[in-house]
C-alpha positions as a Markdown table, in Angstrom:
| # | Residue | x | y | z |
|---|---|---|---|---|
| 1 | Unk | 73.4 | -109.9 | 144.4 |
| 2 | Unk | 72.0 | -109.3 | 147.9 |
| 3 | Unk | 74.3 | -106.3 | 148.5 |
| 4 | Unk | 73.2 | -104.5 | 145.3 |
| 5 | Unk | 71.9 | -101.0 | 145.8 |
| 6 | Unk | 70.4 | -98.5 | 143.3 |
| 7 | Unk | 71.1 | -94.8 | 143.2 |
| 8 | Unk | 68.7 | -92.8 | 141.0 |
| 9 | Unk | 70.6 | -90.2 | 139.0 |
| 10 | Unk | 67.9 | -89.1 | 136.6 |
| 11 | Unk | 64.1 | -89.2 | 136.4 |
| 12 | Unk | 61.7 | -87.9 | 133.7 |
| 13 | Unk | 58.0 | -88.6 | 133.1 |
| 14 | Unk | 58.9 | -91.7 | 131.0 |
| 15 | Unk | 62.5 | -92.7 | 132.0 |
| 16 | Unk | 64.9 | -93.2 | 134.8 |
| 17 | Unk | 68.6 | -93.8 | 135.2 |
| 18 | Unk | 70.3 | -95.6 | 138.1 |
| 19 | Unk | 73.8 | -96.4 | 139.2 |
| 20 | Unk | 74.3 | -99.9 | 140.5 |
| 21 | Unk | 76.5 | -100.4 | 143.6 |
| 22 | Unk | 77.7 | -103.7 | 145.1 |
| 23 | Unk | 79.6 | -103.4 | 148.4 |
| 24 | Unk | 80.1 | -99.7 | 147.9 |
| 25 | Unk | 81.6 | -100.2 | 144.4 |
| 26 | Unk | 79.9 | -99.0 | 141.3 |
| 27 | Unk | 79.3 | -102.0 | 139.1 |
| 28 | Unk | 77.0 | -100.6 | 136.4 |
| 29 | Unk | 74.1 | -98.5 | 135.3 |
| 30 | Unk | 70.5 | -99.0 | 134.2 |
| 31 | Unk | 68.5 | -96.8 | 131.8 |
| 32 | Unk | 64.8 | -97.4 | 131.9 |
| 33 | Unk | 62.2 | -96.3 | 129.4 |
| 34 | Unk | 58.5 | -96.7 | 130.2 |
| 35 | Unk | 56.1 | -97.1 | 127.3 |
| 36 | Unk | 52.5 | -95.9 | 127.2 |
| 37 | Unk | 51.3 | -99.5 | 126.8 |
| 38 | Unk | 52.6 | -100.4 | 130.2 |
| 39 | Unk | 55.8 | -102.2 | 129.2 |
| 40 | Unk | 59.4 | -101.1 | 129.8 |
| 41 | Unk | 62.7 | -101.3 | 128.0 |
| 42 | Unk | 65.9 | -101.3 | 129.9 |
| 43 | Unk | 69.6 | -100.9 | 129.0 |
| 44 | Unk | 71.9 | -102.4 | 131.6 |
| 45 | Unk | 75.6 | -101.4 | 131.4 |
| 46 | Unk | 77.9 | -103.7 | 133.4 |
| 47 | Unk | 81.3 | -102.2 | 134.0 |
| 48 | Unk | 84.2 | -104.4 | 132.9 |
| 49 | Unk | 85.9 | -103.7 | 136.3 |
| 50 | Unk | 82.8 | -104.9 | 138.2 |
| 51 | Unk | 83.9 | -108.6 | 138.4 |
| 52 | Unk | 80.5 | -109.6 | 137.2 |
| 53 | Unk | 80.4 | -112.1 | 134.3 |
| 54 | Unk | 77.7 | -113.4 | 132.0 |
| 55 | Unk | 76.8 | -116.1 | 134.6 |
| 56 | Unk | 75.8 | -113.2 | 137.0 |
| 57 | Unk | 73.4 | -111.5 | 134.5 |
| 58 | Unk | 70.2 | -113.5 | 135.1 |
| 59 | Unk | 70.4 | -112.7 | 138.9 |
| 60 | Unk | 71.2 | -109.1 | 138.2 |
| 61 | Unk | 68.2 | -108.7 | 135.9 |
| 62 | Unk | 66.0 | -110.4 | 138.5 |
| 63 | Unk | 67.1 | -108.0 | 141.2 |
| 64 | Unk | 66.5 | -105.0 | 138.9 |
| 65 | Unk | 63.0 | -106.4 | 138.2 |
| 66 | Unk | 62.2 | -107.0 | 141.9 |
| 67 | Unk | 63.6 | -103.7 | 143.3 |
| 68 | Unk | 63.0 | -100.9 | 140.7 |
| 69 | Unk | 60.3 | -102.2 | 138.4 |
| 70 | Unk | 57.2 | -102.9 | 140.4 |
| 71 | Unk | 54.7 | -102.3 | 137.5 |
| 72 | Unk | 56.4 | -104.6 | 135.0 |
| 73 | Unk | 57.8 | -108.1 | 135.2 |
| 74 | Unk | 60.2 | -110.5 | 133.5 |
| 75 | Unk | 57.8 | -113.3 | 134.1 |
| 76 | Unk | 55.0 | -111.4 | 132.4 |
| 77 | Unk | 57.2 | -110.4 | 129.5 |
| 78 | Unk | 56.4 | -106.7 | 130.1 |
| 79 | Unk | 60.1 | -105.7 | 130.3 |
| 80 | Unk | 62.9 | -106.3 | 127.9 |
| 81 | Unk | 66.6 | -105.9 | 128.7 |
| 82 | Unk | 69.6 | -105.1 | 126.6 |
| 83 | Unk | 72.8 | -105.8 | 128.5 |
| 84 | Unk | 76.2 | -104.3 | 127.5 |
| 85 | Unk | 79.6 | -104.8 | 129.2 |
| 86 | Unk | 82.0 | -101.9 | 128.9 |
| 87 | Unk | 84.2 | -99.3 | 130.6 |
| 88 | Unk | 83.5 | -95.8 | 131.6 |
| 89 | Unk | 85.5 | -93.3 | 129.4 |
| 90 | Unk | 84.4 | -90.2 | 131.3 |
| 91 | Unk | 81.6 | -87.7 | 131.4 |
| 92 | Unk | 81.5 | -85.3 | 128.5 |
| 93 | Unk | 79.6 | -82.0 | 128.4 |
| 94 | Unk | 79.4 | -79.4 | 125.6 |
| 95 | Unk | 82.2 | -76.8 | 125.5 |
| 96 | Unk | 81.2 | -73.1 | 125.7 |
| 97 | Unk | 82.2 | -71.1 | 122.7 |
């Protein structure tokens, strides 16, 4: 996971979204939601085409924790992760009428 990079695509006062890249290939995304109590909830989407398997998930979560979550920690149990594996179907926006 040493070549993993994070590209922030969205930021609000209480949430962030990142694309995950490994060796210039998008391998997933992370949605973070920060709670008022100081903890965080994360949804990690690993793309089917990424080549990552369930054995890679602990290292991926550790890297996410180390790089983009300085105020919370897996070891302190102040962040929880939901991990989903799937494929991108496309980006959809509302149609004008």
